[in-house]
N, C-alpha and C positions, 0 to 999 in steps of 0.2 A: 244455638244448639248445644255448644260445648258448656255454656253456663247452666243449661237445664240439666245436663248430665252430672255436673258437679254438685247439684242440690242433694244428691243421695249420699254425698260424702261429708264427713265432719270437717270443720274448719281447721286451719293451721293453728289458731289460738287454742284449740281443744287438745292439742298434743300435750301429754304430761311432761312435766319438767320442774326444775327448781323454782322457788318463789321469785316472781318478777316484781321489780320496783320501777317506778317511773324514772326515766332517763338512764338509770344504772342497769336496767335489765336484770340479768342473773349474775352479773360479775361479782356481786358481793355475797351471793347466797349459794354459789356453786363451786364445789371443789374441782369440777371438771373443766373450768374455764381457764386454760393456760397454765394449769398446775404442772409442776416438775415431774410428779409421779403419775404419768398418764395412765398406766395400766390399773393402778389402784383406783383412781378416780373413775375410770371406765367401768370397772367391776361394781363400784358403789352405785353408779347411776343406773346400770341395768337392773341391779337388785331392787332399787327403789322405784324406778319409773318404767322399766321395761326396755324393749329393744328399739324404741323410737322416742327420742328425747328432744324437747324444744329448749334451747338456750336463747338468751337474748344478749346482744352486745350493747354497748352504750347507745343511747338514743333509741333503745328498744328494737334494735335491728335483729330480726330473727335468724337463728342458726339451727338447723335441724341435724342432730347427730343420729346416724343410722348404724345399728349394730347387727341387725339380722342379715345373714349372708345372702339370702334370696332377694331381699330388698336392694342390697348393694349391687348384685348382679343386674337387677332390673334398671337401676340408675345408670350404671356404667355402660349399658348397651343402648341408652336412650339419647337421642339428639342428632342433629344434622352433621356436626363435625365430631361426633363421638361424645362430646360434652364441652362445656365452657369451663376452663380452669380460671378461677377468680384471680385477677391481677393482684400483686402485692402493692397495697395502697401507698405506702411511703415511697416506694421506688417509682411508681407511676407519677406521683405528685412532683417529686424532684426532677425526674426526666422531662416532664412537661414544662417545668420552669427553665430548663436548660436546652432550649431549642438550638442553641449554638453548637451543642455537642450531639444531641440525640434527635434523629429524624424519625425514629420509631421506638416502640416500647421494648423491643427485644423479643426473642422467640418465647421466652418463658411467660411474659406478661401480655403478649398479643392475643387477640381473639378474632374470630371471623375470618374475613378474606385476607387481612394483613398477616394473620398467623399462618394461613395456608400458603401464602406467598413466601414467607420467611422459611417455613419448614421445607418447602420444595427446593428452595435455593441452598439452604444450609446443611441439610441432613442427607442428601442423596448418597454421598460417599460413605456415611456412617451405616447405611443399610446395605452396602455392598459386601457380601461375604469375602470376596477376594481382597478388598481393601483391609478388612479386619485381619485376615490371615497375613497380609503383607506387613502388618505392624508387629508381628510376633518376634522377628529378630531384634528389634529395638527394645521391646519389653524384656526379652531375655538379657539383653546387654545391660539395661538398667537394673534388672533383678540381680545379676552377678555383682554389680557395683554395690548394690544394697547389702548383699551378703558380706562383702568386704568391709562395709561400714559397720555392720553388726559385729564382726570379728574385732574391730578396733575398740568397741565398747564392751565386749564380752569379758567375763561371764555375767556380771550384774549390770543390766542395761536399765538405767534410770531415765524416765521420761521417754519411753519407747515410742510414744505417739509422735514425737518430733521427727524421728527417723522415718516412720511410716509416711508422715506428711511430705517429706522430701522425695521419697521414691514415687509417690502418686503424682506430685506436682511435676516431677521430671518426665513421667510418662505422658501426662496430659499436655504438657507443653510441646512434646514431640508430636502428639496427635493434632494439636491446634496450630502450632507454629512451624512444625516440621524440623525442629532442631532441639537439641538437649541443652538446657541452661547450666548444667554442671552443679546441681544442688547436692550431688552425692560425692563430689570431689572438692578439693581445696580451691579450685578456680571457679567457684560458683558465681552465678549472675546475681549481683547485689540487689538489683531492682526486683527480681522475682522473689528473692529471699525476704525482702521487705513486704512484698505482696502477701506472702504466707503469714507474716507476723500479724497483719491486721485482718486477715481473712476470718478468724474466729470472732473477733470483735464485731465484724460486719453481720454475721449470722445472729449474734446475740442482740444486736440493734434491731434486726428484722423481727425477731421473736417478741421483743418488748414493745415494738410499735404495733404489732398485730394483736397482742393480747392485753396490753396495758391500756390505761386511759390515754386517748389520743391527744394529749396536750400539745404535741408537736404540730398539730394542725392550726393552733392559735398563736403560738410563739415558739421560737427556736430553743427548746429545752435540751437536756443532755442527750436524749434518744435521737433527736433530730441532728444535733451537732455531731454525735458519734457516727450516725449513718452518712452524713454529708462528707465528713472527713474520710471515711473508708471508701465511699463511692468515688470521690474525687481523686484520692490517692491511687486506687486501683485502676481507674480510667487512665490516669497519666502514665502509669506503668504499662498498661495494655497498649496505649498509643505509641510509646517508645518501642515496645516489643514488636508491634505490627510494622512500624516504619523500618526497624532493623531487618525484619524478615523480608520486606519488599525490596529494600536496598541490597540485601545480600544475594538475591536471586538463587537461593539454594533450597527453596521451599519444596518439600516432598510429603507434606501432611495431608490430612483429610480435606482441608479447605482450599487447596491450590486453585481450583477453578473459580471459587468465589473471590479469593484475595487478589487474583490477577485479572479479574473482570473490570475493565475500564468503565463500564456502565454503573458500577457500584461505587458510591461515594466512600472516601476514606473514613469518614465518621461511622458509616454503617459497618465497615470492616472492623473498626476498633470495637464497636458495640458487640459484634458477634464474638470476637476474641474474648472480650471481658466476660460476657455471659456464660460462655462455655467453660472458662477457667473457674468462675464462681460456682457454677452448678456441678462441675465434674470432679472437684477435688475433695471437698469436705465429706460428701456422701461415700466415696470410695475409701477414704481414710478411716471413717468410722466402721465401715464394713470389715476392713482388714483387721482393725484392732479387735473388734468383737470376735471375728473368726479365729484369730490366733489365740486369744485368751480362752475361748470356749473349748477349742481343741486341746490346749495345754492343760485345762482343768479336768479333762476326761482322759485318764491313762489308757483305757482300752481304745478310745477313738484315735489318739495320737499313735499308738502302736500299730493299729490296723492301717492307718494312713501311711506311715513310714514303710511298712511292709510292701504296700502297693507301689510307692514311689521307688523303692529300691529295685523292684522287679522291672519297672518300666524305664527308669533312669539309671543305667549301670554305674555311672560316675556321679560324683557330687556336683560336678560342673556340666553335666549333660544338658543340652538345650531342651527346652520344653516346646517342641514343635507341634504342628497340627496332628500328626500321627500319634505322638505321645499323649496329647490331650484326649484323643479318642479312647485311649486305653487306660484312662484314669477315672473310672466311674465313681470310686469312693471319694476322691478329691472333690469332684463336682457335687456329690451328695453332701459333703461337709459345707460347701458354699451355699447350696440351696437351703440347708437346715439353718444356717446363720441368717439367711434372708428371712426365714420364717420366724426364728426365735428372737432376733434383735434387728428388725428392719430399720434402716436409717430413716426411711419415710414411713411412719407408723399409721398414717391416715391420708386420705385423699379428699381435698376440697374441690367441689364441683358446683356448677349452676347449670340448670337445664333451660333450653330455649322454649319449652312448652311445659305445661303443668303435668304432674304425675301423681298417681294415687298409690299410697302405701298404707297398708293395714287399716283401710277404711277412712283415711284422711286424704284430703286434697292438698297437694303441695304446689302452690302457684309457681309459674315460670319465674326464673331468675332469683329464686330463693337460694341462699347459701346452704349447701348440704355438705356435711362432714362425714365421710364414710370411714368408720373406725375398723380398718382392715387388720391391724395388729391384734386387736382384741379377739377377733375371730380365729386368728392363727394360734392363739393360746387356749382355745376351748377344746375339751375332750370330745365334744360332739362332732368336731371337725377333724381333729388329729388324735391318733392314739397316743396316750400319755403326753399330752400337749405341753406340759410344763417341763418335760425332760428334753435334753439335747440329744437327739438320736438320728444321726445322718443316715442310718440304715433304712429309714422309712422312705428314702428317695430312690433306693435301688429298684431296678425294674421288677424283681420278683416280689418285693414287698415283705420279705422274710429275713429274719436274723439267722445267725449260724445255729441257734438253738431251736429254730422252727417257729419262733414267735412271729405272729402275723400283725403287721402294722396297719390296723384298720380300726376306725375310719381314717380316710386319707383324702380330705376334700381340698385338693390342690388349688382349685379355682379361687379360694379365699385369700391366697397369698398374692398380693398386688404390689410387691416392693418396687417395681419399676413403673407402676401405673398401669393403664389399660388402654387399648385401642390406639387411635391416632394421636392421643396426648401422652402416650407412653414415652418414657425417657428415650431420646434418640440415640444416646450413647450406650444403651444397655448391653449390646453385644461386646463392644470394646471393654466396658467395665467388667463384665463377667470373665472375659478372657484374661484381662489384667490381674484380677483377683486370683484366678486359678494359678497363673504362672508364679506370682509372688509367693503364694502359699506353698506351692511345690518346691520353690527354691529354699524357703525357710525350713520346712520340715524334712527336706532331703539332706540338709546340712546340719541341722541342730535338733537336739531334744530341748523342748521349751517347758519351763516351769513358771506358773503364775499362781502365787499363793493368796493374793488378796481376793476379796469378794468382788465380782464384776458388777459394779454399780453403774447405772446410767440415768440420765435425766432428759426431759423433753424440753428442748429449746429450738422450736421450729423443726428441728431434726432430732432424732434419737441419738444422743451423743454420750460417750463414756465419761464418767467422772474421773478426771485426770489428777495426778499423773499415773501412767501405767508403767509399772516396774516389773521386769521379767528376769529370769535367770536362764541362760542358754548354755548347753553343753555340746561341744563338737561331736558329731557322729563319726564313726570310722568310715573309711572309703567303702 
């Protein structure tokens, strides 16, 4: 019955796309396959092929790129578990080889019933509004230490991304491990500092394994060696940190129930700690860098934000508590605009458990689909003056001080945290953390960023570093 229905649809092979070669697919003919300038390649593809494009990986494995926002909505609302997120091949391969360490693929790479089980066990606290609010005092504490660290490097802060990485890791370690490792002070945890040093190398290896020729599947090339070195090192550090936490009996983080559950193996606890540290640091680091630089480059935005912060936070060291956050709509608008303008996750890779029909084509079940969400965020048909950084578009009335109407405003195309059940489980914590850190920075300093904000696509959207800023202390 289903096959009869599909006869009225065109085949997957009929979808337009770059020239396909035997074995190589479109990897040699497409600028959109793993290119560093993702936005440019996306715009070129849509102009040439339309809003549905067929790419092919090596061995002619099909990848369907979807640019139409209605099609993306249809895809993301399809499927039993909301969708299948394709596992990261190199990570799954290695973890399957190391059964002595890994008893599961981890939350990010699991699918089906295993994913449901892990999500239920690991993320319950992350969905608790009270637990999120309870983390505010520690985020404020680390935020104050971060401001002190900025003062030590002021006024010309070279390599600002290193300081950002420290404060995010400090917060995430408290969330996962229930304690501060001291990355913002002289008595820092050397193990975690080393973890941060190789973290960027790890993401680069993932990108190269995903988009480059998979020679690592046949012999241990540089990509494989880099990945294994990073994975092994970070696992060992996560193992020590987990054991230290359990031995210390001072755990007060989000995973207390899971870490002290005797029915959970020690290896599963380590894997959970490792995966949350990996996933939760780089994404927030990039978002904070983008946010600070974008606000700094807009004099009117920075002035308006500082006026709001001074009204709500009477002192430079005033805590940013729940009540204060409620009264900072422009701050939240700045964060939302950064999510739209420079999303750390610019696309969503998904597979469906059943076939789906898009634009007259039948897409078979388990075809890899790449939803290009960032592309839609930067189109004038979805957002008014989409190429401009305008936090005002997110305010409730949708109007600027001059009466300018920010329309269209298709908020649904912005999927920076994912969608549905596969949405990032730490999204509420991350949003709160970003808001508090930004409030601390712009309540204490005027920030100047003179360089062009360049970014590249390496599995995540990441700034081209180093980031150098100039800060000037604000009056009380």
